[in-house]
C-alpha positions, 0 to 999 in steps of 0.5 A, spaced: 460 276 868 454 280 867 452 287 870 448 285 876 443 291 874 442 288 867 441 281 870 436 284 874 432 287 868 432 281 864 429 277 870 424 282 872 422 281 864 422 274 865 416 274 870 411 275 864 413 269 861 412 262 862 419 260 864 419 254 868 426 254 870 433 258 868 440 259 870 446 263 868 452 259 866 459 261 863 460 260 856 465 255 857 461 251 861 457 248 855 459 241 853 459 239 845 459 232 842 460 229 835 456 224 838 450 228 839 451 230 831 451 223 829 444 222 832 441 228 829 444 225 822 441 218 823 434 220 827 432 227 825 428 228 819 430 235 819 437 234 818 440 237 811 433 240 810 434 247 814 438 253 815 437 252 822 440 244 822 446 241 820 450 241 816 448 248 814 450 250 822 457 248 821 461 242 824 461 241 831 467 244 832 465 251 828 459 251 832 463 250 839 468 256 836 461 260 835 459 259 842 465 260 845 465 268 842 460 269 847 461 271 855 455 267 858 449 263 857 442 263 859 439 256 859 431 256 861 425 251 860 418 251 858 413 245 859 407 243 855 402 238 858 400 232 853 396 226 854 401 221 851 408 223 851 410 218 846 405 221 840 410 226 836 403 228 833 401 231 839 408 233 842 411 236 836 406 242 835 408 244 843 414 247 840 411 253 837 410 256 844 417 255 846 420 257 840 416 264 841 418 264 848 425 263 846 424 269 841 421 273 846 427 272 851 432 273 845 429 280 844 429 282 852 437 281 852 437 285 845 433 290 849 439 290 854 444 292 849 447 285 849 449 281 842 446 274 842 446 267 839 439 264 841 438 256 840 432 252 842 430 245 843 428 244 835 429 246 828 426 253 826 420 252 823 418 259 821 417 258 814 413 252 811 418 250 807 426 252 808 429 255 803 435 251 804 440 249 800 438 253 794 437 260 797 439 264 803 435 264 809 429 268 809 429 270 816 436 270 818 436 275 823 430 271 827 432 264 825 433 260 831 438 254 830 437 247 834 441 246 841 442 239 839 444 241 832 450 245 834 452 238 838 450 241 845 449 235 850 443 238 853 442 233 859 449 235 861 447 242 860 441 241 865 445 238 870 450 244 870 445 249 870 441 245 876 435 244 871 430 238 871 431 235 864 424 231 865 418 234 869 414 228 870 409 223 866 406 226 859 410 233 860 414 235 854 420 239 857 423 244 852 430 247 853 432 254 850 439 257 850 441 264 849 448 266 849 450 273 850 456 278 850 
């Protein structure tokens, strides 16, 4: 369990960020599924093109083991309003703001002396063209892998955290996860 003073410092700094909901969980409460990974493989155009996505992040079992090394989890959401939730050309660019917030939250945890693993609602898009697979990641210490790419079942994560999975019509809900020790 996190020291209450550290948790209070983190929560105080979160007030400056547009975080909609958040919750603290034990690391062992996160559920993984090979089925989520299969959806990535079949449906995501980023599969096999990024260090932040499968297969580069490892197998679901390797991801589970990596996550299991952390004591706790902080799950949070940000939202973005769009005119048409089904228009990916409109919804996907809203992830940039969420990715920036995920990075800021990771830094808050690090500033409190915690080791972290940050995961976010989409594949890292820091570089215009990822170096994968021919060269190492250019920003390995700031790259943020995708939650689903790790095989994490986000609807179950939201349920365990008591966080809304959807926030209304034409509202994009982005999830972030900071694992800490």
